[in-house]
C-alpha positions as CSV (number, residue, x, y, z in Angstrom):
1,M,107.6,48.3,65.6
2,Q,107.1,51.1,68.0
3,S,109.7,53.3,66.1
4,S,107.6,52.9,63.0
5,G,104.5,54.3,64.8
6,I,102.8,50.9,65.2
7,T,101.8,49.9,68.7
8,T,102.5,46.4,69.8
9,Y,99.7,46.4,72.4
10,G,96.1,45.7,71.7
11,D,94.3,44.0,68.9
12,S,94.2,47.0,66.6
13,L,96.9,48.9,64.8
14,Y,97.0,52.5,63.6
15,T,97.9,51.9,59.9
16,S,97.0,55.2,58.2
17,T,99.2,58.2,57.8
18,Y,98.5,61.3,59.9
19,V,96.1,63.8,58.3
20,P,95.2,66.8,60.4
21,D,91.6,67.0,61.6
22,V,90.9,63.4,60.4
23,S,90.6,60.5,62.8
24,H,93.0,57.6,62.3
25,D,91.5,54.6,60.6
26,M,91.9,51.4,62.6
27,R,92.0,47.9,61.3
28,S,92.3,44.7,63.3
29,L,95.7,43.2,64.1
30,W,95.1,40.3,61.9
31,D,94.1,42.5,58.9
32,A,97.4,44.3,59.3
33,L,99.4,41.1,59.7
34,K,98.0,39.7,56.5
35,D,99.8,42.6,54.8
36,L,102.8,43.0,57.1
37,G,103.5,39.3,57.9
38,I,103.4,37.8,61.4
39,P,106.1,39.2,63.7
40,E,108.3,36.9,65.7
41,W,106.7,37.9,69.0
42,K,103.2,36.8,67.7
43,R,104.6,33.6,66.2
44,E,106.0,32.7,69.6
45,D,102.7,33.5,71.3
46,L,100.8,31.2,68.8
47,R,103.4,28.4,69.2
48,D,102.9,28.6,73.0
49,D,99.2,28.3,72.5
50,A,99.7,25.4,70.1
51,R,101.7,23.5,72.7
52,R,99.0,23.7,75.3
53,S,97.2,20.8,73.7
54,R,98.1,17.4,75.2
55,T,96.0,15.3,72.9
56,L,96.8,13.8,69.5
57,D,94.7,13.6,66.5
58,P,93.9,10.0,65.6
59,D,95.8,10.0,62.3
60,I,99.0,11.2,64.1
61,A,98.5,8.9,67.1
62,S,98.3,5.9,64.8
63,M,101.7,6.5,63.2
64,K,103.7,3.6,64.6
65,S,107.0,4.6,63.2
66,L,107.1,7.9,65.2
67,T,108.1,8.3,68.8
68,L,105.7,10.0,71.2
69,N,107.9,13.1,71.1
70,A,107.8,13.3,67.3
71,K,104.0,12.8,67.3
72,M,103.6,15.7,69.8
73,R,105.8,17.9,67.7
74,K,103.8,17.0,64.6
75,Q,100.5,17.8,66.5
76,W,101.9,21.1,67.8
77,D,102.9,22.1,64.2
78,R,99.3,21.3,63.0
79,N,97.8,23.2,65.9
80,Y,100.0,26.2,65.1
81,D,99.0,26.2,61.4
82,L,95.3,25.9,62.4
83,L,95.6,28.8,64.9
84,V,97.2,31.0,62.2
85,E,94.5,30.1,59.6
86,R,91.6,30.8,62.1
87,A,93.1,34.1,63.2
88,M,93.6,35.2,59.6
89,R,89.9,34.4,58.9
90,S,88.6,35.8,62.2
91,T,87.9,39.4,60.9
92,E,86.2,38.1,57.8
93,L,84.0,35.8,59.8
94,E,83.1,38.7,62.2
95,R,82.1,40.9,59.3
96,M,79.9,38.1,57.9
97,K,78.3,37.6,61.3
98,K,77.7,41.4,61.7
99,M,76.1,41.6,58.2
100,F,73.9,38.6,59.0
101,F,72.5,40.2,62.1
102,E,72.1,43.6,60.4
103,T,70.1,42.0,57.5
104,N,68.1,39.8,60.0
105,P,67.1,42.1,62.9
106,D,64.5,39.6,64.1
107,V,67.3,37.0,64.9
108,E,69.2,37.2,68.2
109,E,72.6,35.8,68.7
110,Y,71.8,34.1,71.9
């Protein structure tokens, strides 16, 4: 990715082409990944996060035909899918939140 001019560090990527005397437009990492696809290094990071959970959802825990190891793998896959879905929606939700507070200046977040 670095050879293509995209940095792998941080939550934003330079995604516009260079135009003299014009600042680069930035978009969030997840906005870019929607278009580019999730790179392997980010998939591994999300899979590691998904494996941190040591609890089972009740529907998975009640599956009597599966071993505990199979149940944990099923839960980790579910956690991974949920992490990806939330990440893809995160910028959209932040925009909605920002618009809400801009249109309602009398409301405080905390």
